[in-house]
C-alpha positions as CSV (number, residue, x, y, z in Angstrom):
1,M,1.9,22.2,2.8
2,T,5.8,22.1,4.2
3,T,8.3,20.8,1.8
4,D,12.1,19.9,2.5
5,S,12.9,23.2,3.0
6,D,11.1,24.3,5.5
7,P,13.5,25.1,8.7
8,G,11.1,23.6,11.1
9,S,10.5,20.5,9.0
10,R,12.1,17.1,8.4
11,R,11.7,14.4,6.3
12,L,10.9,10.7,8.4
13,Q,10.9,7.4,7.4
14,I,7.7,4.9,8.9
15,Y,8.6,0.8,7.9
16,C,5.4,-1.9,9.2
17,R,4.0,-4.8,9.0
18,I,0.8,-5.4,9.1
19,D,-1.0,-9.0,10.0
20,V,-5.0,-9.2,8.6
21,T,-7.3,-11.6,8.7
22,V,-10.3,-11.8,6.0
23,T,-13.5,-12.8,8.0
24,D,-15.5,-11.9,5.2
25,P,-14.1,-12.4,1.7
26,A,-17.4,-12.0,0.1
27,A,-17.9,-8.0,1.8
28,L,-14.1,-7.3,1.5
29,T,-13.8,-8.0,-2.8
30,N,-18.0,-6.5,-3.0
31,H,-15.7,-3.7,-1.4
32,A,-13.0,-2.9,-3.6
33,A,-15.3,-4.1,-6.4
34,A,-17.2,-1.6,-5.4
35,E,-14.0,1.0,-5.1
36,L,-13.7,-0.3,-8.9
37,C,-16.2,0.9,-9.8
38,A,-16.6,4.8,-8.1
39,A,-13.0,5.0,-9.6
40,D,-12.8,8.2,-12.4
41,I,-11.1,5.4,-14.8
42,D,-11.4,5.7,-18.4
43,W,-11.9,2.2,-19.5
44,A,-11.5,3.7,-22.9
45,Q,-7.7,3.7,-22.5
46,E,-6.9,0.8,-20.3
47,E,-6.5,-3.3,-20.9
48,D,-9.5,-4.6,-19.6
49,D,-13.2,-3.5,-19.0
50,L,-14.9,-3.0,-16.1
51,A,-16.7,-5.6,-15.6
52,S,-13.5,-8.6,-16.1
53,A,-11.6,-5.9,-13.8
54,G,-14.5,-6.1,-11.4
55,A,-13.7,-10.0,-11.7
56,E,-10.5,-10.2,-11.4
57,L,-10.5,-8.8,-7.5
58,R,-13.4,-10.5,-6.4
59,G,-12.1,-13.9,-7.7
60,D,-8.4,-11.9,-6.3
61,L,-8.3,-11.8,-2.0
62,T,-5.0,-10.5,-1.7
63,Q,-5.2,-8.4,-5.1
64,A,-8.8,-7.2,-3.2
65,L,-6.9,-5.7,-0.1
66,A,-3.7,-4.9,-2.0
67,S,-6.5,-2.0,-4.0
68,V,-8.6,-0.8,-0.4
69,A,-5.2,-1.3,1.7
70,D,-4.7,3.0,2.0
71,V,-1.4,3.6,2.9
72,T,-2.3,7.9,2.7
73,R,-4.6,6.8,5.9
74,V,-1.7,5.7,8.4
75,V,-1.1,8.9,9.4
76,D,-3.8,10.7,9.0
77,V,-4.6,11.0,13.0
78,I,-0.5,12.6,13.8
79,P,-1.1,16.9,14.4
80,G,2.0,17.3,12.6
81,V,2.6,15.3,10.2
82,E,2.4,15.6,6.7
83,F,1.5,11.9,3.9
84,R,4.5,12.6,1.8
85,G,4.0,8.9,-0.2
86,G,4.8,5.4,-0.1
87,V,3.8,2.3,-1.1
88,C,1.3,-1.2,0.0
89,W,0.7,-4.2,-1.0
90,A,-1.2,-7.6,-0.2
91,E,1.0,-10.9,0.2
92,T,-0.5,-14.2,0.7
93,G,0.7,-16.3,3.6
94,P,2.7,-15.9,6.4
95,P,5.1,-12.9,7.4
96,R,8.6,-12.2,5.1
97,A,12.0,-13.5,7.2
98,P,12.5,-10.1,7.6
99,F,9.5,-8.6,8.7
100,A,9.2,-11.8,10.9
101,P,7.2,-10.9,14.3
102,T,11.1,-10.2,16.4
103,G,10.2,-8.4,19.5
104,G,12.2,-5.7,18.0
105,P,13.9,-3.4,15.0
106,P,15.1,-5.3,12.3
107,R,18.6,-6.7,12.4
108,A,19.6,-5.0,9.0
109,P,20.7,-1.2,9.7
110,F,18.5,1.4,7.5
111,A,20.7,2.5,4.3
112,P,22.4,5.9,4.4
113,T,20.9,7.0,1.8
114,G,17.4,6.8,3.9
115,G,16.1,5.3,1.1
116,P,14.6,1.5,2.5
117,P,16.2,-0.9,4.7
118,P,18.3,-3.5,2.4
119,T,15.9,-6.2,3.2
120,A,12.4,-4.3,2.0
121,P,10.3,-6.2,-0.5
122,D,11.4,-5.2,-3.7
123,P,7.9,-3.4,-4.5
124,A,8.0,-4.1,-8.7
125,Q,9.6,-7.4,-7.6
126,Q,6.2,-8.6,-6.1
127,P,3.5,-11.7,-7.9
128,S,0.4,-9.9,-6.3
129,R,-0.1,-6.1,-6.8
130,A,-3.6,-3.9,-7.4
131,P,-4.2,-2.6,-11.0
132,A,-6.6,0.0,-9.0
133,P,-6.2,3.4,-8.8
134,V,-2.6,4.4,-6.7
135,R,-3.6,7.1,-4.3
136,A,-0.6,6.9,-2.2
137,S,1.2,10.2,-3.1
138,T,0.7,13.9,-2.3
139,A,4.1,15.2,-3.0
140,G,4.6,17.4,-6.2
């Protein structure tokens, strides 16, 4: 594992929007429920139980997709690149204006401090985020 102090490494950011069509809702929701069942969750410590959480996923395509989309795999096959962390969520409907296909990068410049672009949605404000375990960070 490399660190920011390694002289040969550089920390970069990838921004992307992925447009998908759910062609088999039952396959997606069943997969999400199976992943939930397989997850190492201490249900005694949770507000709900496995049955109600599974039913919730089966009833909400957006939440089901968000629970199984694995941002950690985006750079798996790229040599010399190590995943550090990220955020992933799903929304229903057309893309938000800043993420609509334009044929080029967003018009707004990226924040000079290395933060997200000013047009990026605040993940904390997203209405359809999955309660599934987060597998998005390997940084320590």
